[in-house]
PLY file of the C-alpha trace (Angstrom):
ply
format ascii 1.0
element vertex 424
property float x
property float y
property float z
element edge 423
property int vertex1
property int vertex2
end_header
-4.51 -2.82 -5.40
-2.78 0.39 -3.70
-4.59 2.06 -1.22
-2.02 3.99 -0.53
-2.77 7.87 -0.51
-1.16 9.79 -2.96
1.32 12.95 -1.64
-1.52 15.43 -3.14
-4.24 13.55 -1.43
-2.62 13.97 1.71
-1.59 17.08 1.12
-5.05 18.63 0.13
-6.46 15.61 3.50
-4.35 17.77 5.95
-5.49 21.28 4.66
-9.15 20.00 4.98
-8.53 19.14 7.95
-6.98 21.70 9.38
-10.00 24.16 7.62
-12.54 21.58 9.65
-10.61 22.44 12.28
-10.67 26.36 12.34
-13.56 26.95 11.05
-15.91 23.85 11.22
-15.98 22.68 14.25
-15.88 25.52 16.46
-19.64 26.49 14.15
-20.66 23.23 14.77
-23.29 23.92 17.33
-24.60 27.78 16.09
-25.10 26.07 12.76
-27.48 22.39 14.01
-29.59 26.16 16.52
-29.85 27.94 13.04
-31.02 25.87 11.35
-33.61 24.65 14.39
-34.98 28.12 14.28
-34.95 29.96 10.84
-36.11 27.29 8.60
-35.32 27.96 4.98
-32.51 30.38 5.71
-29.02 30.12 4.81
-27.27 30.04 8.20
-25.60 33.52 7.57
-21.79 32.15 7.81
-21.67 30.03 5.05
-21.22 32.57 2.08
-17.90 33.96 4.86
-17.16 29.90 4.62
-17.23 29.37 1.30
-14.78 32.24 0.17
-12.34 30.57 2.79
-12.89 27.76 1.20
-12.12 29.15 -2.48
-9.25 30.77 -1.04
-7.86 27.44 0.37
-7.95 25.93 -2.54
-10.69 23.16 -0.62
-13.11 24.07 -3.87
-14.90 21.94 -6.60
-12.91 18.49 -5.42
-15.32 15.63 -6.31
-15.09 15.82 -9.90
-13.23 12.60 -11.04
-9.48 14.13 -12.89
-12.03 12.25 -16.32
-14.02 15.50 -16.39
-10.64 17.49 -17.60
-11.22 21.08 -17.19
-14.11 20.87 -14.79
-11.90 18.78 -12.09
-9.19 20.07 -9.82
-7.49 16.64 -11.36
-8.46 13.83 -8.26
-9.61 10.35 -9.00
-12.10 8.73 -7.36
-9.93 7.21 -4.61
-7.90 10.52 -4.32
-11.17 12.48 -3.35
-12.59 9.57 -0.93
-10.60 10.47 2.25
-12.23 14.37 1.66
-15.33 13.31 1.65
-15.31 10.88 4.52
-13.54 13.97 6.42
-15.82 16.55 5.42
-18.56 13.42 6.72
-17.73 14.31 10.33
-19.64 17.47 9.85
-23.00 16.64 7.77
-23.27 20.96 6.32
-19.61 20.86 5.93
-19.52 19.38 2.29
-21.51 22.44 1.18
-18.72 25.28 2.78
-16.63 22.88 -0.29
-19.36 22.87 -2.67
-18.73 19.00 -3.19
-22.89 18.75 -1.26
-25.66 16.07 -2.88
-27.19 16.88 -5.42
-25.28 19.02 -6.34
-22.53 17.18 -7.00
-24.01 14.45 -9.49
-25.76 17.60 -11.26
-22.28 18.49 -12.08
-21.41 15.86 -12.90
-24.27 14.75 -15.24
-24.04 18.34 -16.87
-20.90 18.16 -17.52
-20.77 14.96 -18.94
-23.62 14.89 -21.13
-24.49 18.82 -20.75
-24.43 20.40 -24.29
-22.03 23.97 -23.83
-24.77 26.07 -23.96
-26.27 24.08 -20.68
-22.89 23.72 -18.90
-22.49 27.91 -19.32
-26.01 28.58 -18.72
-26.13 25.77 -14.97
-22.99 24.03 -14.24
-20.72 27.23 -14.50
-23.63 29.22 -11.79
-23.69 25.59 -9.70
-19.36 24.91 -9.68
-19.23 28.85 -8.55
-21.48 28.18 -5.84
-24.32 31.00 -6.90
-26.96 28.64 -7.03
-28.24 24.86 -5.99
-29.65 22.58 -7.80
-32.37 19.92 -7.52
-32.50 16.07 -8.86
-36.42 15.00 -9.33
-36.72 11.26 -10.28
-39.03 9.86 -7.11
-42.63 9.67 -7.56
-45.26 9.22 -4.75
-47.35 6.58 -6.81
-45.14 3.71 -7.91
-41.82 2.40 -6.81
-39.52 3.89 -8.25
-36.16 2.50 -6.83
-37.01 0.88 -10.09
-36.44 3.50 -12.78
-38.81 2.22 -15.26
-41.78 2.62 -13.38
-41.54 6.43 -13.75
-44.05 7.82 -14.74
-43.98 11.11 -15.80
-44.36 12.10 -19.19
-41.78 13.94 -21.36
-43.72 14.81 -24.54
-42.04 16.64 -27.58
-44.46 19.69 -28.86
-42.73 22.12 -31.75
-40.12 23.26 -30.08
-40.57 22.75 -26.99
-41.19 19.24 -24.45
-43.71 19.70 -22.19
-44.39 17.90 -18.77
-46.64 16.53 -16.78
-45.72 13.89 -13.20
-45.92 14.33 -9.08
-42.59 14.16 -7.97
-41.47 13.56 -4.51
-38.59 13.37 -2.63
-36.71 15.96 -4.51
-33.37 16.52 -2.07
-32.92 20.09 -2.35
-36.06 21.70 -3.98
-36.32 23.73 -1.32
-33.19 25.28 -1.12
-33.84 29.69 -1.64
-30.88 29.55 -4.06
-31.94 26.27 -6.10
-32.66 27.02 -9.41
-32.68 24.64 -11.84
-33.80 20.97 -11.52
-33.15 17.72 -13.46
-35.78 15.93 -13.96
-35.99 12.50 -14.88
-39.48 10.67 -17.45
-40.49 8.98 -20.14
-40.97 10.25 -23.59
-41.33 7.36 -25.59
-43.69 4.81 -23.26
-44.41 2.34 -26.33
-40.13 1.99 -26.39
-37.91 -0.77 -24.53
-38.00 -0.73 -20.62
-34.35 0.77 -20.24
-35.24 3.47 -23.67
-38.37 5.26 -21.92
-36.59 7.24 -20.13
-35.44 10.46 -20.34
-33.94 13.23 -18.28
-34.60 16.86 -18.79
-33.93 20.49 -17.33
-36.52 22.62 -16.12
-35.90 26.17 -13.99
-37.09 26.17 -11.08
-38.90 29.30 -12.04
-41.33 27.70 -14.54
-44.95 27.84 -14.72
-46.71 24.98 -13.89
-43.82 23.76 -10.92
-45.42 23.93 -7.55
-44.57 22.90 -4.63
-46.56 20.96 -2.96
-45.01 20.24 0.42
-41.82 20.39 2.25
-41.30 16.16 3.32
-39.89 15.68 7.12
-37.43 12.77 7.56
-37.47 11.55 11.08
-38.56 14.75 12.49
-36.15 17.38 10.43
-36.62 19.33 7.90
-33.48 19.39 7.28
-33.47 23.10 6.35
-32.53 24.92 4.13
-31.40 22.16 1.67
-35.22 20.05 2.21
-36.96 17.99 0.63
-39.75 18.35 -1.67
-43.16 17.05 -3.15
-43.13 19.00 -6.56
-46.70 18.78 -9.18
-45.80 19.38 -13.10
-48.59 20.84 -14.58
-48.06 21.45 -18.48
-44.39 22.26 -17.50
-43.51 24.19 -21.05
-39.06 24.26 -21.41
-37.19 24.25 -24.79
-35.63 20.91 -26.55
-32.39 21.70 -26.44
-33.20 21.91 -22.50
-33.76 17.59 -22.90
-29.70 15.76 -21.88
-28.10 13.84 -24.40
-31.33 13.29 -26.02
-34.31 11.15 -25.70
-34.18 7.30 -24.02
-31.17 8.55 -21.93
-32.04 8.87 -19.19
-31.63 5.53 -17.14
-27.70 5.84 -19.09
-27.15 9.32 -17.49
-29.01 7.44 -14.02
-26.37 5.03 -14.29
-23.70 7.17 -14.77
-24.18 9.96 -12.10
-25.52 6.97 -9.61
-21.80 5.53 -9.07
-19.17 7.66 -7.75
-22.13 9.76 -6.06
-22.72 6.50 -3.86
-18.39 6.63 -3.33
-19.09 10.15 -1.92
-22.55 8.74 0.87
-20.46 6.11 1.40
-16.86 7.79 2.06
-19.02 10.96 4.10
-20.96 7.91 6.42
-17.55 6.35 7.48
-16.74 9.78 8.34
-19.66 10.20 10.44
-19.34 6.61 11.66
-16.08 7.98 13.07
-16.67 10.25 15.08
-19.64 8.92 16.31
-17.06 6.12 17.80
-14.70 9.19 18.87
-17.23 10.47 20.78
-18.10 7.59 22.35
-14.78 6.58 23.76
-14.39 10.51 25.38
-18.14 9.47 27.21
-17.45 6.71 28.22
-14.49 7.34 29.41
-15.26 10.18 31.96
-18.18 8.58 32.78
-19.13 6.43 36.00
-21.49 3.91 36.84
-21.67 1.66 39.81
-18.21 3.00 41.34
-16.13 2.57 38.23
-15.57 4.47 34.65
-17.79 3.02 32.15
-15.07 2.79 29.68
-13.75 -0.86 32.29
-17.04 -2.30 31.44
-15.86 -4.93 29.24
-19.57 -4.85 26.97
-18.49 -1.60 26.77
-14.79 -2.56 24.94
-16.06 -4.91 22.68
-18.63 -2.38 21.32
-15.58 -0.10 20.58
-13.22 -2.57 19.39
-16.85 -4.29 17.02
-16.97 -0.55 15.40
-13.58 -0.29 14.61
-12.98 -3.35 12.29
-16.73 -2.48 11.07
-15.40 0.90 9.95
-12.21 -0.23 8.63
-13.44 -2.65 6.81
-15.83 -0.53 5.09
-13.11 1.92 4.75
-10.84 -0.76 2.20
-14.74 -2.07 0.45
-15.13 1.66 -0.55
-11.65 2.25 -1.64
-11.62 -0.65 -3.98
-14.62 0.47 -5.29
-13.06 4.07 -5.81
-10.28 2.14 -7.68
-11.82 0.06 -9.99
-14.06 3.03 -11.18
-10.70 5.22 -11.45
-9.02 1.93 -13.20
-11.88 0.53 -15.30
-15.18 2.59 -15.55
-18.48 2.62 -13.43
-20.19 -0.76 -15.17
-16.94 -2.65 -14.12
-17.62 -1.55 -10.95
-21.36 -2.45 -10.12
-20.77 -4.92 -7.95
-18.59 -3.49 -5.45
-20.61 0.03 -5.73
-23.88 -2.35 -4.80
-22.16 -3.50 -2.00
-20.66 -0.33 -0.29
-24.35 0.78 -1.08
-25.15 -2.67 1.53
-22.95 -2.23 3.91
-21.75 0.98 5.20
-25.35 2.70 5.46
-26.12 -0.37 7.29
-22.71 -0.18 9.63
-22.87 3.55 9.92
-25.79 2.99 11.30
-24.70 0.47 13.94
-22.15 2.18 15.25
-24.05 5.65 15.85
-26.75 3.69 17.86
-23.62 1.96 20.11
-22.34 5.66 20.37
-25.81 7.28 20.90
-26.52 4.49 23.26
-23.42 5.17 25.19
-24.09 8.60 25.81
-28.12 8.01 27.66
-29.63 10.63 27.30
-27.58 13.28 25.61
-27.16 11.16 22.74
-30.68 11.32 21.42
-30.47 15.71 22.03
-29.62 17.96 20.23
-27.01 18.62 22.52
-24.79 16.33 19.95
-24.43 15.17 16.07
-25.29 11.80 16.48
-29.38 12.31 15.74
-28.04 14.11 12.87
-25.70 10.95 11.37
-27.87 8.97 12.43
-31.28 9.82 10.37
-28.12 10.53 7.74
-26.75 6.65 7.29
-31.09 4.91 8.05
-32.24 7.27 5.40
-29.33 5.91 2.83
-30.15 2.46 3.22
-33.58 3.67 1.14
-32.23 7.01 -1.27
-30.28 5.85 -4.19
-31.52 2.66 -3.98
-32.68 0.45 -1.24
-31.10 -2.28 0.02
-33.29 -4.92 -1.05
-32.74 -3.83 -4.97
-28.54 -3.44 -4.37
-29.04 -7.14 -2.40
-31.22 -8.32 -5.63
-28.84 -7.74 -8.22
-25.91 -8.72 -5.95
-27.14 -12.09 -5.56
-28.01 -12.00 -9.05
-24.70 -11.51 -10.44
-22.90 -12.87 -8.16
-25.05 -16.76 -8.68
-24.27 -16.02 -12.48
-20.41 -15.08 -12.04
-20.12 -18.58 -9.35
-22.07 -20.42 -11.52
-20.48 -19.80 -14.95
-17.02 -19.49 -13.08
-17.58 -23.18 -12.50
-18.96 -23.94 -15.74
-15.49 -23.06 -17.19
-13.49 -24.70 -14.69
-15.83 -27.91 -15.70
-15.45 -27.62 -19.46
-11.73 -26.80 -19.01
-11.07 -30.43 -17.03
-12.62 -32.30 -19.37
-11.41 -31.25 -22.18
-8.00 -31.47 -20.50
-9.50 -35.19 -19.55
-9.60 -36.28 -23.33
-6.58 -34.13 -24.02
-4.78 -37.08 -21.86
-7.18 -40.01 -23.37
-5.71 -39.36 -26.72
-2.89 -41.56 -27.77
-0.07 -40.35 -28.49
1.62 -40.63 -31.31
5.41 -41.92 -31.57
0 1
1 2
2 3
3 4
4 5
5 6
6 7
7 8
8 9
9 10
10 11
11 12
12 13
13 14
14 15
15 16
16 17
17 18
18 19
19 20
20 21
21 22
22 23
23 24
24 25
25 26
26 27
27 28
28 29
29 30
30 31
31 32
32 33
33 34
34 35
35 36
36 37
37 38
38 39
39 40
40 41
41 42
42 43
43 44
44 45
45 46
46 47
47 48
48 49
49 50
50 51
51 52
52 53
53 54
54 55
55 56
56 57
57 58
58 59
59 60
60 61
61 62
62 63
63 64
64 65
65 66
66 67
67 68
68 69
69 70
70 71
71 72
72 73
73 74
74 75
75 76
76 77
77 78
78 79
79 80
80 81
81 82
82 83
83 84
84 85
85 86
86 87
87 88
88 89
89 90
90 91
91 92
92 93
93 94
94 95
95 96
96 97
97 98
98 99
99 100
100 101
101 102
102 103
103 104
104 105
105 106
106 107
107 108
108 109
109 110
110 111
111 112
112 113
113 114
114 115
115 116
116 117
117 118
118 119
119 120
120 121
121 122
122 123
123 124
124 125
125 126
126 127
127 128
128 129
129 130
130 131
131 132
132 133
133 134
134 135
135 136
136 137
137 138
138 139
139 140
140 141
141 142
142 143
143 144
144 145
145 146
146 147
147 148
148 149
149 150
150 151
151 152
152 153
153 154
154 155
155 156
156 157
157 158
158 159
159 160
160 161
161 162
162 163
163 164
164 165
165 166
166 167
167 168
168 169
169 170
170 171
171 172
172 173
173 174
174 175
175 176
176 177
177 178
178 179
179 180
180 181
181 182
182 183
183 184
184 185
185 186
186 187
187 188
188 189
189 190
190 191
191 192
192 193
193 194
194 195
195 196
196 197
197 198
198 199
199 200
200 201
201 202
202 203
203 204
204 205
205 206
206 207
207 208
208 209
209 210
210 211
211 212
212 213
213 214
214 215
215 216
216 217
217 218
218 219
219 220
220 221
221 222
222 223
223 224
224 225
225 226
226 227
227 228
228 229
229 230
230 231
231 232
232 233
233 234
234 235
235 236
236 237
237 238
238 239
239 240
240 241
241 242
242 243
243 244
244 245
245 246
246 247
247 248
248 249
249 250
250 251
251 252
252 253
253 254
254 255
255 256
256 257
257 258
258 259
259 260
260 261
261 262
262 263
263 264
264 265
265 266
266 267
267 268
268 269
269 270
270 271
271 272
272 273
273 274
274 275
275 276
276 277
277 278
278 279
279 280
280 281
281 282
282 283
283 284
284 285
285 286
286 287
287 288
288 289
289 290
290 291
291 292
292 293
293 294
294 295
295 296
296 297
297 298
298 299
299 300
300 301
301 302
302 303
303 304
304 305
305 306
306 307
307 308
308 309
309 310
310 311
311 312
312 313
313 314
314 315
315 316
316 317
317 318
318 319
319 320
320 321
321 322
322 323
323 324
324 325
325 326
326 327
327 328
328 329
329 330
330 331
331 332
332 333
333 334
334 335
335 336
336 337
337 338
338 339
339 340
340 341
341 342
342 343
343 344
344 345
345 346
346 347
347 348
348 349
349 350
350 351
351 352
352 353
353 354
354 355
355 356
356 357
357 358
358 359
359 360
360 361
361 362
362 363
363 364
364 365
365 366
366 367
367 368
368 369
369 370
370 371
371 372
372 373
373 374
374 375
375 376
376 377
377 378
378 379
379 380
380 381
381 382
382 383
383 384
384 385
385 386
386 387
387 388
388 389
389 390
390 391
391 392
392 393
393 394
394 395
395 396
396 397
397 398
398 399
399 400
400 401
401 402
402 403
403 404
404 405
405 406
406 407
407 408
408 409
409 410
410 411
411 412
412 413
413 414
414 415
415 416
416 417
417 418
418 419
419 420
420 421
421 422
422 423
């Protein structure tokens, strides 16, 4: 394993860093104030910033080189540090057209979409002209197990008719969202992993009704937002189905691998920035006659945070490297590990930074509360910690038992061979 970044990645890191310093950080406070007071509206300077990013060649960086013409030619390992830089300001990913859920939806369309679906939806998404949402989670079932999904997708002549209720549909409140990718069941009687399908549903289709936006720890996450949505006799052409009936679970697994790399690296960026803010804060504040930085407990918190960030980064880079070399399936255990480790690490590091800031840490004057909300939410989103630990524990036990069994069999074979009479 060699995690030394390529020259291409280093060059892009320098350019993204420069763009952040020139255009993103100076607007951070203005953006924070705008989204607090202008619900479901876009930051006025966002389009100008996107155009600058396009002109700087910092657009759609996320698609791995395996996506051919749609990709800028980066591997997951090369893109990972760029996602980390974007994670230092959570809204900056959109400026580079690298924000969720659009990244995952674009990957789905690039990998599984027909040429017609790609022309109609992928092209405007990649150009940043529209936004998208992913509708999987449902309020009535434990949706971390995708086989529980109850939304029905029923063939009716040349159409499919969709009925169900979704929630935590990220991006659905965005005024620019024009397309949903919906997961439901086309054949409830089939094997549990081939019951599900994914289908494209334009946001303005009759029967689609947004019930309400959902708050995340008191925040609307405007302008993207998360919605609860009713789908009542929603009729779309059969050609809107992705890949084929019963392929939804397969698509979901392929979609989530690289997306978890992106989330984890953004969280590492947020945690690292939180640590930097903590160090600056304690270097200038005094209590009981000495700098806060001079307390041993504070230095220990800083040291632990740095160790934890570095460990999480290396584990995530290992997962990205394995995806690049062997594919998502081969990297599934590492992907589970980062999904368990990184959000928890980020919560811990950000919480330390909040504590070191005192009252300032829980106010709107720093990005720390935004960072913590994001980190805490990701411990549930894309599968809760418990699901990943359950699966990783099962796989680990099985692998270790099999390894021990094979070693034992080899030992017995060697002993048996050594006891056989030697012929002259």
